[in-house]
N, CA and C atoms as a LAMMPS dump frame, in Angstrom:
ITEM: TIMESTEP
0
ITEM: NUMBER OF ATOMS
414
ITEM: BOX BOUNDS ff ff ff
-5.0000000000000000e+02 5.0000000000000000e+02
-5.0000000000000000e+02 5.0000000000000000e+02
-5.0000000000000000e+02 5.0000000000000000e+02
ITEM: ATOMS id mol type element x y z
1 1 1 N -7.238 283.798 -347.989
2 1 2 C -5.759 283.424 -348.62
3 1 3 C -5.97 282.316 -347.222
4 2 1 N -5.788 283.008 -345.692
5 2 2 C -6.124 281.704 -345.036
6 2 3 C -6.252 281.17 -344.419
7 3 1 N -5.875 280.105 -344.039
8 3 2 C -5.283 278.926 -343.392
9 3 3 C -3.923 277.937 -344.45
10 4 1 N -4.88 277.834 -346.269
11 4 2 C -3.396 277.448 -347.015
12 4 3 C -2.219 278.487 -347.189
13 5 1 N -2.556 280.029 -346.777
14 5 2 C -1.699 281.18 -346.767
15 5 3 C -1.045 280.34 -345.458
16 6 1 N -0.966 280.674 -344.264
17 6 2 C -0.606 280.671 -343.174
18 6 3 C 0.501 278.947 -343.883
19 7 1 N -0.317 277.815 -343.73
20 7 2 C 0.887 276.51 -344.399
21 7 3 C 1.551 277.025 -344.823
22 8 1 N 1.507 277.04 -346.142
23 8 2 C 2.581 277.179 -347.683
24 8 3 C 3.308 278.796 -346.92
25 9 1 N 3.205 279.335 -346.058
26 9 2 C 3.792 280.45 -345.667
27 9 3 C 4.805 279.739 -344.282
28 10 1 N 4.753 279.055 -343.431
29 10 2 C 5.153 277.857 -342.364
30 10 3 C 6.291 277.574 -343.578
31 11 1 N 5.888 276.902 -344.661
32 11 2 C 6.638 276.011 -345.124
33 11 3 C 8.364 275.427 -345.477
34 12 1 N 7.331 277.213 -345.893
35 12 2 C 8.421 278.527 -347.441
36 12 3 C 9.273 278.69 -345.985
37 13 1 N 9.086 279.647 -344.716
38 13 2 C 9.926 279.815 -343.609
39 13 3 C 10.904 278.702 -343.305
40 14 1 N 10.372 277.031 -343.191
41 14 2 C 10.953 276.863 -342.8
42 14 3 C 12.41 276.135 -343.681
43 15 1 N 11.806 275.917 -344.979
44 15 2 C 12.914 275.494 -346.296
45 15 3 C 13.877 276.655 -346.143
46 16 1 N 13.275 278.382 -346.128
47 16 2 C 14.421 279.31 -346.214
48 16 3 C 15.48 279.463 -344.648
49 17 1 N 14.938 278.704 -343.617
50 17 2 C 15.985 278.708 -342.702
51 17 3 C 16.673 277.54 -342.9
52 18 1 N 16.445 276.099 -343.033
53 18 2 C 17.244 275.093 -343.843
54 18 3 C 18.055 275.778 -345.117
55 19 1 N 17.868 276.23 -345.836
56 19 2 C 18.797 276.805 -347.279
57 19 3 C 20.459 277.502 -345.935
58 20 1 N 19.316 278.846 -345.089
59 20 2 C 20.379 279.89 -344.929
60 20 3 C 21.204 278.851 -343.724
61 21 1 N 20.979 277.998 -343.232
62 21 2 C 21.627 277.607 -342.172
63 21 3 C 22.402 276.149 -343.323
64 22 1 N 22.297 276.002 -344.291
65 22 2 C 23.283 274.547 -344.817
66 22 3 C 24.943 276.262 -346.457
67 23 1 N 23.817 277.147 -346.195
68 23 2 C 24.885 278.399 -346.157
69 23 3 C 25.413 278.562 -345.741
70 24 1 N 25.17 279.31 -343.899
71 24 2 C 26.132 279.264 -343.436
72 24 3 C 27.39 278.462 -343.141
73 25 1 N 26.998 276.982 -342.834
74 25 2 C 27.319 276.171 -342.478
75 25 3 C 28.725 276.404 -344.102
76 26 1 N 27.877 276.183 -345.226
77 26 2 C 29.177 275.986 -345.805
78 26 3 C 30.866 277.589 -346.236
79 27 1 N 29.814 278.34 -345.409
80 27 2 C 30.664 280.003 -345.331
81 27 3 C 31.549 279.787 -344.264
82 28 1 N 31.165 278.566 -343.415
83 28 2 C 32.63 278.537 -342.616
84 28 3 C 33.301 277.987 -343.321
85 29 1 N 32.842 276.374 -343.221
86 29 2 C 33.732 276.273 -344.227
87 29 3 C 34.582 276.392 -345.444
88 30 1 N 34.545 277.146 -345.977
89 30 2 C 35.193 278.546 -347.222
90 30 3 C 36.313 279.113 -346.44
91 31 1 N 35.802 279.374 -345.353
92 31 2 C 36.317 280.636 -344.323
93 31 3 C 37.237 279.69 -344.108
94 32 1 N 37.32 278.118 -344.027
95 32 2 C 38.455 277.786 -343.021
96 32 3 C 39.582 277.035 -343.871
97 33 1 N 38.938 276.568 -345.405
98 33 2 C 39.523 276.207 -346.633
99 33 3 C 40.484 278.089 -347.225
100 34 1 N 40.176 279.348 -346.805
101 34 2 C 40.821 279.981 -347.401
102 34 3 C 41.868 279.878 -346.677
103 35 1 N 42.043 279.973 -344.713
104 35 2 C 42.961 280.558 -344.331
105 35 3 C 43.825 279.185 -344.412
106 36 1 N 43.52 277.943 -344.99
107 36 2 C 44.096 276.795 -345.066
108 36 3 C 45.498 277.325 -346.703
109 37 1 N 44.861 277.446 -347.386
110 37 2 C 44.534 278.004 -348.719
111 37 3 C 45.967 279.481 -348.354
112 38 1 N 45.595 280.338 -347.855
113 38 2 C 46.842 280.882 -347.74
114 38 3 C 48.053 280.907 -346.789
115 39 1 N 47.768 280.306 -345.662
116 39 2 C 49.024 279.349 -344.902
117 39 3 C 49.713 278.197 -346.11
118 40 1 N 49.038 277.423 -347.165
119 40 2 C 49.406 276.582 -347.797
120 40 3 C 50.318 277.777 -348.894
121 41 1 N 49.778 278.542 -349.455
122 41 2 C 50.971 279.553 -350.163
123 41 3 C 51.985 280.414 -349.164
124 42 1 N 51.855 280.317 -347.482
125 42 2 C 53.342 280.609 -347.408
126 42 3 C 54.317 279.967 -347.373
127 43 1 N 53.745 279.26 -346.405
128 43 2 C 54.374 278.332 -345.873
129 43 3 C 54.225 276.215 -346.539
130 44 1 N 53.699 276.021 -347.557
131 44 2 C 52.998 275.127 -348.572
132 44 3 C 54.07 273.617 -347.573
133 45 1 N 52.92 272.627 -347.824
134 45 2 C 53.889 271.137 -347.693
135 45 3 C 52.518 270.123 -348.01
136 46 1 N 52.745 268.778 -347.978
137 46 2 C 52.049 267.656 -348.381
138 46 3 C 50.799 268.31 -346.997
139 47 1 N 51.52 267.967 -345.906
140 47 2 C 49.829 267.705 -345.043
141 47 3 C 49.174 269.559 -345.429
142 48 1 N 50.122 269.977 -345.554
143 48 2 C 49.189 271.78 -345.515
144 48 3 C 48.092 271.062 -346.913
145 49 1 N 48.619 270.518 -347.629
146 49 2 C 47.514 270.944 -348.847
147 49 3 C 46.729 270.112 -348.898
148 50 1 N 47.344 268.998 -348.143
149 50 2 C 45.934 267.404 -347.62
150 50 3 C 44.947 268.552 -346.87
151 51 1 N 44.958 269.51 -345.946
152 51 2 C 44.681 269.746 -344.664
153 51 3 C 42.985 270.952 -345.697
154 52 1 N 43.752 271.498 -346.382
155 52 2 C 43.04 271.909 -347.589
156 52 3 C 42.234 271.711 -348.258
157 53 1 N 42.576 270.414 -349.393
158 53 2 C 41.958 269.823 -350.026
159 53 3 C 40.369 269.388 -349.298
160 54 1 N 41.022 268.803 -347.766
161 54 2 C 39.543 268.233 -347.499
162 54 3 C 38.887 269.407 -347.116
163 55 1 N 39.566 270.693 -346.582
164 55 2 C 37.87 271.482 -346.291
165 55 3 C 37.327 271.917 -347.502
166 56 1 N 37.953 271.865 -348.321
167 56 2 C 37.783 272.39 -349.706
168 56 3 C 36.393 271.337 -350.286
169 57 1 N 36.939 269.976 -350.19
170 57 2 C 36.181 269.374 -350.878
171 57 3 C 34.258 269.057 -349.505
172 58 1 N 35.083 269.422 -347.929
173 58 2 C 34.025 269.538 -347.327
174 58 3 C 33.063 270.058 -347.588
175 59 1 N 33.4 271.951 -347.683
176 59 2 C 33.041 272.991 -348.651
177 59 3 C 31.779 272.999 -349.912
178 60 1 N 32.478 271.927 -350.555
179 60 2 C 32.122 271.519 -351.407
180 60 3 C 30.011 270.664 -351.39
181 61 1 N 30.637 269.791 -350.436
182 61 2 C 29.592 269.127 -350.289
183 61 3 C 28.509 270.061 -349.556
184 62 1 N 29.392 270.497 -349.035
185 62 2 C 27.835 271.716 -348.412
186 62 3 C 27.288 272.489 -349.431
187 63 1 N 27.829 272.833 -350.085
188 63 2 C 27.136 273.842 -351.03
189 63 3 C 26.152 272.49 -351.617
190 64 1 N 26.87 271.787 -352.364
191 64 2 C 25.741 271.28 -352.803
192 64 3 C 24.542 270.608 -352.022
193 65 1 N 24.82 270.346 -350.462
194 65 2 C 23.117 270.73 -349.874
195 65 3 C 22.598 271.954 -349.943
196 66 1 N 23.42 273.239 -349.532
197 66 2 C 22.987 274.263 -349.93
198 66 3 C 21.88 274.4 -351.333
199 67 1 N 22.328 273.694 -351.78
200 67 2 C 21.598 274.424 -353.578
201 67 3 C 20.026 273.778 -353.709
202 68 1 N 20.706 271.838 -353.203
203 68 2 C 19.226 271.331 -352.974
204 68 3 C 18.174 272.235 -352.081
205 69 1 N 18.859 272.706 -350.32
206 69 2 C 17.563 273.682 -350.357
207 69 3 C 17.789 274.671 -350.957
208 70 1 N 18.236 275.306 -350.93
209 70 2 C 17.816 276.291 -352.128
210 70 3 C 16.576 276.603 -353.197
211 71 1 N 16.966 275.015 -353.908
212 71 2 C 15.902 274.63 -354.682
213 71 3 C 14.332 274.235 -354.118
214 72 1 N 14.562 273.453 -352.791
215 72 2 C 13.161 273.111 -351.827
216 72 3 C 12.689 275.111 -351.626
217 73 1 N 13.137 275.917 -350.894
218 73 2 C 12.959 277.019 -350.669
219 73 3 C 11.969 277.577 -351.976
220 74 1 N 12.814 277.893 -353.135
221 74 2 C 11.728 278.405 -353.791
222 74 3 C 10.783 277.734 -354.495
223 75 1 N 10.395 276.334 -354.519
224 75 2 C 9.963 275.954 -354.21
225 75 3 C 8.682 276.219 -353.736
226 76 1 N 8.652 276.299 -352.686
227 76 2 C 8.032 276.503 -351.048
228 76 3 C 7.321 277.978 -351.689
229 77 1 N 8.616 278.904 -352.2
230 77 2 C 8.191 280.599 -352.047
231 77 3 C 7.272 280.512 -353.254
232 78 1 N 7.562 279.32 -354.679
233 78 2 C 6.085 279.591 -355.317
234 78 3 C 5.185 278.923 -355.394
235 79 1 N 5.215 277.608 -353.744
236 79 2 C 3.727 277.544 -353.167
237 79 3 C 3.261 279.331 -352.43
238 80 1 N 3.513 280.217 -352.063
239 80 2 C 3.155 280.771 -351.385
240 80 3 C 2.798 281.747 -353.071
241 81 1 N 3.344 282.534 -354.16
242 81 2 C 3.374 282.91 -354.808
243 81 3 C 1.51 282.688 -355.401
244 82 1 N 1.12 281.278 -355.789
245 82 2 C 0.189 280.5 -356.225
246 82 3 C -1.027 280.852 -354.579
247 83 1 N -0.189 280.544 -354.074
248 83 2 C -1.622 280.679 -352.722
249 83 3 C -2.32 282.08 -352.809
250 84 1 N -1.151 282.907 -353.436
251 84 2 C -0.85 284.761 -353.038
252 84 3 C -1.988 285.356 -354.361
253 85 1 N -1.85 284.44 -355.06
254 85 2 C -2.093 285.32 -356.437
255 85 3 C -1.059 285.747 -357.288
256 86 1 N 0.216 285.459 -356.618
257 86 2 C 1.558 285.801 -357.064
258 86 3 C 1.867 287.154 -356.584
259 87 1 N 0.971 288.238 -355.586
260 87 2 C 1.582 289.371 -354.74
261 87 3 C 2.533 289.402 -354.549
262 88 1 N 3.398 288.201 -353.254
263 88 2 C 4.37 288.478 -352.371
264 88 3 C 5.84 288.798 -353.838
265 89 1 N 5.625 288.062 -354.764
266 89 2 C 7.022 288.73 -355.545
267 89 3 C 8.237 288.001 -355.506
268 90 1 N 8.079 286.576 -356.225
269 90 2 C 9.591 286.198 -355.598
270 90 3 C 9.972 285.436 -357.351
271 91 1 N 10.122 286.351 -357.583
272 91 2 C 10.544 286.257 -359.399
273 91 3 C 11.804 286.499 -358.758
274 92 1 N 12.52 287.619 -358.631
275 92 2 C 14.354 288.225 -358.532
276 92 3 C 14.245 287.033 -357.882
277 93 1 N 14.196 286.715 -356.543
278 93 2 C 14.836 285.022 -356.318
279 93 3 C 14.351 284.385 -356.735
280 94 1 N 13.633 283.645 -356.856
281 94 2 C 13.398 282.755 -357.622
282 94 3 C 15.017 282.865 -359.433
283 95 1 N 15.105 283.707 -359.902
284 95 2 C 15.669 283.808 -361.01
285 95 3 C 17.247 283.577 -360.853
286 96 1 N 17.163 284.025 -358.929
287 96 2 C 18.703 283.93 -358.953
288 96 3 C 18.877 282.852 -358.149
289 97 1 N 17.812 282.291 -357.761
290 97 2 C 18.408 281.102 -357.438
291 97 3 C 19.344 279.838 -358.329
292 98 1 N 18.221 280.138 -359.302
293 98 2 C 18.172 279.877 -360.448
294 98 3 C 19.92 279.365 -360.884
295 99 1 N 20.479 280.28 -360.823
296 99 2 C 21.697 280.924 -361.93
297 99 3 C 22.824 280.938 -360.506
298 100 1 N 22.708 280.4 -359.546
299 100 2 C 23.156 280.831 -358.258
300 100 3 C 23.943 279.805 -358.237
301 101 1 N 23.778 277.896 -358.412
302 101 2 C 25.365 278.251 -358.152
303 101 3 C 26.021 277.476 -359.868
304 102 1 N 25.884 277.792 -360.924
305 102 2 C 26.275 277.039 -362.225
306 102 3 C 28.167 277.891 -361.907
307 103 1 N 28.388 276.916 -361.802
308 103 2 C 30.027 276.742 -362.598
309 103 3 C 30.521 277.309 -360.757
310 104 1 N 29.811 277.614 -359.788
311 104 2 C 30.689 278.002 -358.346
312 104 3 C 31.518 277.039 -357.96
313 105 1 N 31.834 275.808 -357.862
314 105 2 C 32.55 275.046 -357.189
315 105 3 C 33.419 274.189 -359.205
316 106 1 N 34.012 275.353 -359.955
317 106 2 C 34.507 274.816 -361.018
318 106 3 C 36.196 275.053 -361.067
319 107 1 N 37.076 275.484 -359.414
320 107 2 C 38.358 275.139 -359.495
321 107 3 C 38.381 276.248 -358.443
322 108 1 N 38.622 274.95 -357.406
323 108 2 C 38.833 275.693 -355.286
324 108 3 C 40.242 275.403 -355.615
325 109 1 N 40.596 275.379 -356.557
326 109 2 C 42.298 275.068 -355.705
327 109 3 C 42.969 276.371 -356.179
328 110 1 N 42.495 277.464 -356.689
329 110 2 C 42.737 278.825 -356.761
330 110 3 C 42.357 279.191 -355.788
331 111 1 N 43.015 279.355 -354.747
332 111 2 C 42.361 280.471 -353.798
333 111 3 C 41.409 282.455 -353.494
334 112 1 N 42.042 282.582 -355.069
335 112 2 C 40.83 283.456 -355.822
336 112 3 C 39.359 282.703 -355.885
337 113 1 N 39.317 281.166 -356.876
338 113 2 C 38.144 280.707 -356.163
339 113 3 C 37.306 281.001 -355.288
340 114 1 N 38.149 280.712 -354.1
341 114 2 C 37.761 280.025 -353.273
342 114 3 C 36.561 281.089 -353.048
343 115 1 N 37.667 282.382 -352.665
344 115 2 C 36.785 283.924 -352.505
345 115 3 C 35.743 284.451 -353.147
346 116 1 N 36.273 284.448 -354.24
347 116 2 C 35.009 284.078 -354.823
348 116 3 C 33.387 283.589 -354.561
349 117 1 N 33.788 282.145 -354.097
350 117 2 C 32.495 281.06 -353.974
351 117 3 C 32.015 282.048 -353.224
352 118 1 N 32.955 282.397 -352.08
353 118 2 C 32.687 282.967 -350.502
354 118 3 C 31.719 284.374 -350.595
355 119 1 N 31.876 285.238 -351.645
356 119 2 C 31.218 285.703 -352.158
357 119 3 C 29.851 286.082 -352.161
358 120 1 N 29.96 284.89 -353.176
359 120 2 C 28.71 284.154 -354.005
360 120 3 C 27.369 283.959 -352.849
361 121 1 N 28.104 282.621 -351.555
362 121 2 C 27.69 282.172 -350.649
363 121 3 C 27.18 283.523 -350.132
364 122 1 N 27.869 284.133 -349.374
365 122 2 C 27.117 285.486 -348.854
366 122 3 C 26.058 286.401 -349.347
367 123 1 N 26.432 286.167 -350.878
368 123 2 C 25.435 286.759 -351.495
369 123 3 C 23.672 286.35 -351.079
370 124 1 N 24.257 284.364 -350.874
371 124 2 C 22.807 284.149 -351.174
372 124 3 C 22.089 284.161 -349.781
373 125 1 N 23.189 283.811 -348.163
374 125 2 C 23.176 284.205 -347.253
375 125 3 C 21.794 285.645 -347.175
376 126 1 N 21.855 286.364 -348.014
377 126 2 C 21.58 288.053 -347.523
378 126 3 C 20.055 287.786 -348.321
379 127 1 N 20.446 287.526 -349.473
380 127 2 C 18.882 286.953 -350.294
381 127 3 C 18.131 285.818 -349.726
382 128 1 N 18.398 285.331 -348.513
383 128 2 C 17.532 284.274 -347.508
384 128 3 C 16.934 284.536 -346.836
385 129 1 N 17.325 285.056 -346.145
386 129 2 C 17.536 286.282 -344.703
387 129 3 C 16.067 287.311 -345.005
388 130 1 N 16.247 288.321 -346.521
389 130 2 C 15.867 288.489 -346.529
390 130 3 C 14.133 288.598 -347.167
391 131 1 N 14.176 287.111 -348.41
392 131 2 C 13.053 286.559 -348.308
393 131 3 C 12.395 285.928 -347.016
394 132 1 N 12.827 285.684 -346.388
395 132 2 C 12.441 284.381 -345.252
396 132 3 C 11.774 285.959 -343.792
397 133 1 N 12.659 287.443 -344.011
398 133 2 C 11.478 288.886 -343.318
399 133 3 C 10.754 288.931 -344.159
400 134 1 N 10.218 289.191 -345.45
401 134 2 C 9.056 289.761 -345.88
402 134 3 C 8.492 288.345 -345.967
403 135 1 N 8.646 287.058 -345.59
404 135 2 C 7.539 285.996 -345.775
405 135 3 C 6.843 286.383 -343.995
406 136 1 N 7.629 286.511 -343.033
407 136 2 C 7.642 286.642 -341.297
408 136 3 C 6.671 288.266 -342.02
409 137 1 N 7.271 289.241 -342.347
410 137 2 C 6.297 290.349 -342.241
411 137 3 C 4.689 290.246 -342.806
412 138 1 N 4.329 289.345 -343.945
413 138 2 C 3.533 289.116 -344.905
414 138 3 C 2.41 288.765 -344.181
């Protein structure tokens, strides 16, 4: 394994950290959208609705970035698998990532969809953190 393993491992860690950063930014924006969504329900108005939709659009853009970063992370994890002969065991994470964003941004206009998206982003953050911990400890 040697140098190839260390190189692939470092590339995977960097990709994972980028994915994690994107997911955290998306979560932050989803939290803002959620707050404005609640405010819109209680004290709705044109300005509030516009602000909420601006936050939703930004969250959607950040989630798209996170999706790209996650696919890059999965590719780098697969490279580590190739070098180690499959002993790292990324299958579950790769499967999770493949399906993670299916339908994630279907309809943010409903408050429950924002909460669902936040829960999915939280799960992605946890899985990326776990994979990065495994990489660092290997």
